[in-house]
C-alpha positions in Angstrom: 10.5 22.4 6.2 9.2 21.3 9.6 9.3 17.6 10.5 5.7 17.6 9.2 6.7 19.0 5.7 9.5 16.5 5.5 7.2 13.5 6.3 5.0 14.2 3.8 7.9 14.8 1.3 9.4 11.8 2.6 6.3 9.5 1.1 5.1 11.5 -2.2 8.5 10.5 -3.4 8.5 6.8 -2.6 4.6 7.1 -4.5 6.3 8.1 -7.0 9.1 6.5 -7.5 7.1 3.6 -7.3 4.9 4.9 -10.2 1.2 5.0 -7.1 -0.8 8.1 -7.4 -0.8 9.6 -4.2 -4.2 9.2 -2.7 -4.6 11.4 0.4 -5.5 8.0 2.1 -2.0 6.8 0.5 0.1 9.4 1.1 -0.8 9.5 4.7 0.7 6.1 5.4 3.7 6.5 3.3 4.2 9.8 5.0 4.5 7.2 8.7 5.8 4.4 6.9 8.5 6.7 6.2 8.9 10.1 6.4 11.8 9.8 9.2 13.0 8.0 7.1 13.5 4.6 9.0 12.3 1.3 7.7 9.8 -0.1 9.6 7.8 -3.7 10.5 4.2 -2.6 11.1 0.9 -4.8 11.1 -2.5 -3.9 9.3 -3.1 -3.1 13.0 -0.2 -1.1 13.4 -0.4 0.5 11.6 -4.3 1.7 11.6 -4.2 2.8 15.3 -0.8 5.2 14.3 -3.0 6.8 11.1 -6.0 7.3 14.0 -4.2 8.1 16.1 -1.9 11.0 13.9 -6.2 12.5 13.0 -6.4 10.4 10.1 -9.7 9.1 9.1 -9.2 5.9 7.6 -10.8 2.4 7.8 -9.0 -1.0 8.6 -10.1 -2.2 5.2 -8.4 0.9 3.4 -5.3 0.0 5.4 -4.5 -3.6 4.2 -5.4 -2.5 1.1 -2.4 -0.4 0.5 -0.6 -2.1 2.1 -0.8 -5.0 -0.3 -1.0 -2.0 -3.4 2.1 -1.0 -1.4 3.5 -4.6 -1.6 2.5 -5.2 -5.6 4.4 -2.1 -6.2 7.9 -3.0 -5.2 7.4 -1.0 -1.9 7.2 -3.7 0.9 7.5 -6.8 1.8 4.9 -8.9 3.7 6.7 -11.0 6.4 3.9 -13.9 7.6 5.1 -15.8 11.0 3.1 -18.5 12.0 1.2 -18.7 8.7 -1.5 -16.3 10.4 0.2 -12.7 11.1 1.3 -10.0 8.3 4.0 -8.0 8.8 4.9 -5.3 6.6 8.8 -4.5 6.9 9.6 -1.7 4.3 13.5 -2.4 4.4 13.1 -4.3 0.8 16.9 -5.6 1.2 17.4 -9.8 1.7 17.6 -9.5 5.2 16.8 -12.5 7.9 13.8 -10.7 11.1 14.1 -11.8 15.1 10.4 -12.6 15.4 10.0 -12.0 19.5 7.5 -14.2 20.6 7.2 -12.3 23.8 5.8 -8.9 22.1 4.8 -9.7 18.5 7.0 -8.5 17.1 9.8 -8.3 14.2 13.3 -7.1 13.9 16.4 -6.9 11.9 18.3 -10.0 12.0 22.3 -8.6 10.9 22.1 -10.5 7.4 25.9 -10.5 7.7 25.9 -13.4 10.3 23.4 -15.3 8.3 25.2 -18.5 6.5 22.8 -21.0 4.5 25.8 -22.3 2.4 22.4 -24.9 0.4 18.7 -24.9 0.0 17.3 -27.4 -1.1 16.5 -28.1 -4.4 13.0 -26.6 -6.5 10.8 -29.7 -7.3 10.5 -30.0 -11.0 7.8 -27.0 -12.8 9.3 -25.0 -10.1 11.6 -22.4 -9.3 12.6 -20.3 -5.7 10.8 -17.3 -5.4 13.3 -15.8 -2.0 13.8 -17.7 0.9 12.6 -16.0 4.7 14.2 -15.9 7.6 12.5 -15.8 10.5 14.4 -16.5 14.1 12.1 -16.7 16.3 13.0 -15.3 19.8 12.2 -15.9 23.8 13.4 -13.4 26.4 15.8 -15.6 28.7 
């Protein structure tokens, strides 16, 4: 089996496990995201560029819609930095992130080194859905 066939098969399985219909564009984007078996942190723009570079004809709007569908299906999670920039993570485990200010990239931080001893109580009528930890880094 070639690398491309392996990437496509992994993408197909990823979509099937979430019950998503494997359209041509979803399959192409899924193969880019999980085809090599590695977790990814992408922006819609970086995934669009990767798709374009691979020869896939897809619009940026389709990439945004597909990433939203992947998040809604529980395949990815969205991490917002500065309230304006969204990153999408294929690693669904609970873990913190490093945000590298100089390159505007996101990477996993070691979860075993993070200790949160207490978080505020949610206001009445609300519950805490999740806690995202983004540690901003500046190179010295």
